[in-house]
C-alpha positions as CSV (number, residue, x, y, z in Angstrom):
1,X,0.2,-0.3,0.1
2,X,1.4,4.0,-0.4
3,X,1.7,5.5,3.0
4,X,2.9,8.9,4.2
5,X,6.0,8.0,6.3
6,X,8.7,9.2,8.8
7,X,12.1,7.8,9.4
8,X,13.1,10.6,11.9
9,X,11.2,13.9,13.5
10,X,11.2,17.0,11.9
11,X,9.4,20.1,9.6
12,X,7.2,18.8,6.8
13,X,9.6,17.2,4.4
14,X,10.4,14.4,6.8
15,X,7.3,12.9,5.2
16,X,8.3,10.4,2.4
17,X,5.3,9.1,0.3
18,X,6.1,5.1,-0.6
19,X,5.2,1.6,-0.5
20,X,4.6,-0.6,2.7
21,X,3.9,-3.7,3.6
22,X,-0.4,-4.0,3.7
23,X,-1.6,-4.1,7.3
24,X,-2.8,-7.7,9.0
25,X,-5.9,-7.6,10.8
26,X,-5.4,-8.9,14.0
27,X,-8.0,-10.4,16.6
28,X,-10.4,-7.3,17.5
29,X,-9.6,-5.2,14.7
30,X,-11.1,-4.4,11.6
31,X,-9.1,-3.7,8.1
32,X,-9.9,-0.5,6.1
33,X,-10.1,0.9,3.2
34,X,-9.1,4.5,4.1
35,X,-11.0,7.2,1.9
36,X,-10.4,10.1,3.4
37,X,-8.1,11.4,6.7
38,X,-8.0,14.1,9.0
39,X,-5.1,15.6,9.9
40,X,-4.8,16.4,13.4
41,X,-2.9,19.1,15.8
42,X,-1.7,15.8,17.3
43,X,-0.3,14.4,13.8
44,X,1.5,17.4,13.7
45,X,3.5,17.2,17.2
46,X,4.2,13.5,16.6
47,X,6.1,14.2,12.8
48,X,7.7,17.1,14.1
49,X,8.9,15.5,17.9
50,X,7.9,12.1,19.0
51,X,10.7,9.5,18.0
52,X,9.0,7.5,15.9
53,X,9.0,3.4,17.7
54,X,9.9,1.8,14.4
55,X,10.5,2.9,11.1
56,X,9.3,3.8,8.7
57,X,6.4,4.8,10.8
58,X,3.0,5.8,9.9
59,X,1.9,8.8,11.8
60,X,-2.1,10.3,12.0
61,X,-5.1,9.7,14.3
62,X,-8.2,9.7,12.0
63,X,-9.4,8.0,9.3
64,X,-12.7,7.4,7.3
65,X,-13.2,4.3,4.8
66,X,-14.5,1.0,4.1
67,X,-14.4,-1.8,6.0
68,X,-12.3,-4.4,4.1
69,X,-11.7,-7.4,6.6
70,X,-13.0,-7.7,10.3
71,X,-10.5,-9.6,12.4
72,X,-11.6,-12.6,14.9
73,X,-13.6,-11.9,18.1
74,X,-15.6,-8.9,16.1
75,X,-19.2,-9.1,15.9
76,X,-20.2,-5.6,15.1
77,X,-18.3,-4.3,12.2
78,X,-19.0,-6.0,9.1
79,X,-17.3,-5.8,5.6
80,X,-18.2,-3.2,3.6
81,X,-19.5,-0.9,6.3
82,X,-18.4,2.9,6.7
83,X,-16.8,3.7,9.5
84,X,-14.6,6.2,11.0
85,X,-10.9,5.3,12.6
86,X,-9.5,6.5,15.5
87,X,-6.0,5.5,16.9
88,X,-2.4,6.6,18.1
89,X,-0.6,6.1,14.5
90,X,-1.1,4.9,10.6
91,X,-3.8,7.4,9.2
92,X,-1.5,8.3,6.5
93,X,-1.9,5.6,4.4
94,X,-4.6,4.1,2.1
95,X,-4.8,1.2,4.4
96,X,-5.2,1.0,8.4
97,X,-5.9,-1.8,10.8
98,X,-7.2,-0.6,14.4
99,X,-9.1,-2.0,17.2
100,X,-12.5,-2.1,16.0
101,X,-13.8,-0.5,19.7
102,X,-12.3,2.2,18.1
103,X,-14.6,3.1,15.5
104,X,-18.1,4.5,14.5
105,X,-20.4,3.7,12.1
106,X,-20.7,6.9,9.3
107,X,-24.3,8.0,9.7
108,X,-26.0,8.2,6.4
109,X,-25.6,11.2,4.4
110,X,-22.6,11.5,5.9
111,X,-19.7,11.9,3.3
112,X,-16.1,10.1,4.3
113,X,-13.8,13.2,5.0
114,X,-16.2,15.0,6.6
115,X,-16.6,12.0,8.9
116,X,-13.2,11.8,9.5
117,X,-12.9,15.0,11.3
118,X,-15.5,14.7,13.6
119,X,-14.2,12.2,16.6
120,X,-10.8,14.3,17.9
121,X,-12.2,17.8,17.2
122,X,-15.9,18.0,18.7
123,X,-15.6,15.4,21.4
124,X,-12.6,17.5,22.4
125,X,-14.6,20.8,22.2
126,X,-17.4,19.0,24.1
127,X,-15.4,17.7,26.7
128,X,-13.3,21.1,27.2
129,X,-16.6,23.0,27.2
130,X,-19.3,21.0,29.3
131,X,-17.2,18.2,30.9
132,X,-14.9,20.4,32.4
133,X,-16.2,23.5,31.9
134,X,-19.2,23.0,33.3
135,X,-20.2,25.5,30.4
136,X,-24.4,26.3,30.8
137,X,-27.3,28.9,29.4
138,X,-26.7,32.5,29.7
139,X,-22.9,32.1,30.7
140,X,-20.1,33.2,28.3
141,X,-17.5,31.6,26.4
142,X,-14.2,32.6,25.1
143,X,-12.5,30.4,22.5
144,X,-9.1,31.1,21.3
145,X,-8.3,30.1,17.9
146,X,-11.7,30.0,16.8
147,X,-11.1,29.1,13.0
148,X,-9.0,25.8,14.1
149,X,-10.7,22.6,14.5
150,X,-11.3,22.3,18.0
151,X,-12.5,26.5,17.9
152,X,-15.2,25.9,15.2
153,X,-16.8,22.4,16.7
154,X,-16.3,24.9,20.5
155,X,-18.4,27.8,19.0
156,X,-20.9,25.9,17.7
157,X,-21.4,23.7,20.9
158,X,-21.0,26.5,23.4
159,X,-23.7,28.6,20.8
160,X,-26.1,25.8,21.0
161,X,-26.2,25.8,24.5
162,X,-27.1,28.9,24.8
163,X,-24.1,30.7,25.7
164,X,-22.6,34.1,24.5
165,X,-19.2,33.4,22.4
166,X,-16.3,34.9,22.1
167,X,-13.0,34.3,20.2
168,X,-9.8,35.4,19.3
169,X,-8.2,34.7,15.5
170,X,-5.6,36.1,13.0
171,X,-7.7,37.8,11.0
172,X,-10.6,40.3,10.4
173,X,-12.0,38.1,7.7
174,X,-11.8,35.1,9.5
175,X,-13.9,36.7,12.1
176,X,-16.6,37.5,10.0
177,X,-17.0,34.1,8.4
178,X,-16.7,32.4,12.3
179,X,-20.2,34.9,12.6
180,X,-21.9,31.6,10.6
181,X,-21.0,29.3,13.3
182,X,-22.7,31.4,15.8
183,X,-19.7,33.9,17.1
184,X,-21.2,36.8,19.2
185,X,-17.7,38.6,19.3
186,X,-14.6,38.5,17.7
187,X,-11.0,39.5,18.7
188,X,-8.6,39.6,16.3
189,X,-5.4,39.1,18.3
190,X,-3.3,40.2,15.6
191,X,-4.1,43.7,16.2
192,X,-5.9,43.6,19.7
193,X,-5.1,42.6,22.9
194,X,-7.0,39.4,24.1
195,X,-7.3,40.2,27.7
196,X,-8.6,44.1,27.3
197,X,-10.4,43.5,24.8
198,X,-12.6,40.5,26.6
199,X,-12.9,42.4,29.8
200,X,-14.6,45.4,27.9
201,X,-17.0,43.0,25.9
202,X,-17.7,41.7,29.4
203,X,-17.9,45.3,31.0
204,X,-14.7,44.1,33.4
205,X,-16.5,40.6,35.1
206,X,-14.5,38.6,32.5
207,X,-16.1,35.3,31.1
208,X,-16.9,31.9,32.5
209,X,-15.1,29.3,30.6
210,X,-12.1,29.3,28.1
211,X,-11.1,26.7,26.1
212,X,-7.3,27.4,25.2
213,X,-5.8,25.0,22.2
214,X,-2.6,27.7,22.0
215,X,-1.1,27.5,25.1
216,X,2.3,29.4,26.1
217,X,1.7,33.1,26.9
218,X,-1.9,33.1,25.7
219,X,-2.5,30.4,28.5
220,X,-0.8,32.6,30.8
221,X,-2.4,35.5,30.2
222,X,-5.9,33.8,29.8
223,X,-6.6,33.6,33.5
224,X,-7.0,37.6,33.6
225,X,-10.0,37.1,31.8
226,X,-11.8,34.7,33.6
227,X,-15.0,35.7,35.9
228,X,-14.9,35.2,39.4
229,X,-15.3,31.2,39.7
230,X,-14.2,30.9,36.1
231,X,-12.8,27.8,34.3
232,X,-9.6,27.6,32.2
233,X,-9.1,24.7,29.8
234,X,-6.0,24.0,28.7
235,X,-6.1,21.2,25.7
236,X,-3.1,21.7,23.5
237,X,0.1,24.1,22.7
238,X,-0.5,24.6,19.0
239,X,2.0,27.9,20.1
240,X,4.8,25.0,21.0
241,X,5.3,26.6,23.7
242,X,5.0,25.2,27.2
243,X,3.2,27.9,30.2
244,X,4.3,28.8,33.9
245,X,0.5,29.7,35.9
246,X,1.0,30.8,39.3
247,X,-1.6,28.6,41.8
248,X,-2.1,31.8,43.4
249,X,-3.1,33.9,40.7
250,X,-6.1,31.1,40.5
251,X,-7.1,32.1,43.9
252,X,-8.5,35.6,44.4
253,X,-11.6,34.5,42.0
254,X,-11.5,30.9,42.9
255,X,-10.9,30.0,39.3
256,X,-9.8,27.2,38.4
257,X,-7.5,25.4,35.8
258,X,-8.6,22.4,33.9
259,X,-6.7,20.3,31.5
260,X,-8.3,18.2,29.2
261,X,-6.9,15.1,26.5
262,X,-9.5,12.8,25.0
263,X,-7.1,9.4,24.5
264,X,-7.3,9.8,28.5
265,X,-11.0,10.2,28.3
266,X,-11.5,7.5,25.8
267,X,-9.1,4.9,28.0
268,X,-10.9,5.9,31.5
269,X,-14.5,6.5,30.2
270,X,-14.7,4.7,27.0
271,X,-18.9,3.5,27.1
272,X,-19.6,7.5,27.6
273,X,-16.7,9.0,25.3
274,X,-17.3,6.1,22.3
275,X,-21.3,6.8,22.7
276,X,-20.9,11.0,23.1
277,X,-18.6,10.5,19.2
278,X,-20.9,8.5,18.0
279,X,-24.0,11.1,18.7
280,X,-21.6,14.4,17.1
281,X,-21.3,12.0,14.0
282,X,-25.5,12.1,13.9
283,X,-25.3,15.8,14.4
284,X,-23.4,16.6,12.3
285,X,-24.6,14.0,9.3
286,X,-28.3,15.9,10.2
287,X,-26.8,19.2,9.7
288,X,-27.3,20.3,13.1
289,X,-23.4,20.9,13.7
290,X,-21.3,21.4,10.4
291,X,-17.7,21.0,9.6
292,X,-15.9,23.4,7.2
293,X,-13.2,21.4,5.0
294,X,-10.8,24.2,3.7
295,X,-8.6,22.1,1.3
296,X,-8.0,18.4,0.4
297,X,-4.8,17.6,-1.1
298,X,-3.7,14.0,-2.0
299,X,-2.1,11.4,0.4
300,X,1.0,11.8,-2.0
301,X,1.2,15.5,-0.9
302,X,1.5,15.1,2.6
303,X,4.6,17.3,2.7
304,X,2.5,20.1,1.4
305,X,-0.6,19.2,3.5
306,X,0.9,19.5,6.8
307,X,2.9,22.7,5.7
308,X,-0.4,24.2,4.8
309,X,-1.8,23.7,8.3
310,X,1.2,24.8,9.9
311,X,1.5,28.3,7.9
312,X,-2.0,29.1,9.5
313,X,-3.7,29.7,5.8
314,X,-7.0,27.4,6.8
315,X,-10.3,28.3,7.6
316,X,-11.4,24.6,9.3
317,X,-9.7,21.2,8.3
318,X,-7.5,19.9,5.7
319,X,-8.1,16.6,5.2
320,X,-6.3,14.0,2.6
321,X,-7.5,11.1,0.0
322,X,-5.1,8.0,-0.8
């Protein structure tokens, strides 16, 4: 089969498009003919900085396609079924084998590209806003990086829950487009101080929930944008920088800092998490929630696809097709 593999970490050009052996289909697994690959932030981080366990190594979390074979012991998947697959690696290929428990049926009417984009971004946003953030109708949420996968999902979910939604993005054009997804107030972080602007928009009160996928100084400064008993949710380091927050800065307002990692949720709360993702797929299929696909690349163009995401030009998701 064809795959985009790495032999070591680095910039997008470490990806090599080449022939590799077809995967086997072990007990408890399904073999999938891949139709669409969603490039996730974690894929970029793995390529750039996680030493491959063996080489050639196929990076990538998410892919959707058609079941080609079913391993022993699998009773809830069938050859020919359309599914979405999630695993720690292996999505950047024309075939992949994954545990059947890490798959979801693609609802009727949902195309492969949009289906592949749902599990990580939408489930992460759901966990951040409601499980960790306890967001309720009438409250206010600040979503950093609103034009990204998690950000765009969070804007929609927060708005549909009855919250007022503020988001940051890098241009006025992006912020204007985000209004289609439920954005109430946009902050152009390239020309405005998001902390000052958030306090202006809330008459000095601050916001109830902040979802931060950027990290670094953005996470540190977000503490000052919280309302009394506000919840700051850290869910990524797109800025590729660590953060140091003094615990004492949280005390005066009785604020909370909460980390979210979807992999841990799936590991420790599998029944709830799996059902949540199935529900989110149905909501996207019905049109209640929307996946915005910015560009589609061929798998052979994996270097260009990763570079395009890292250039921060994308509005929404970037996918690949084998």
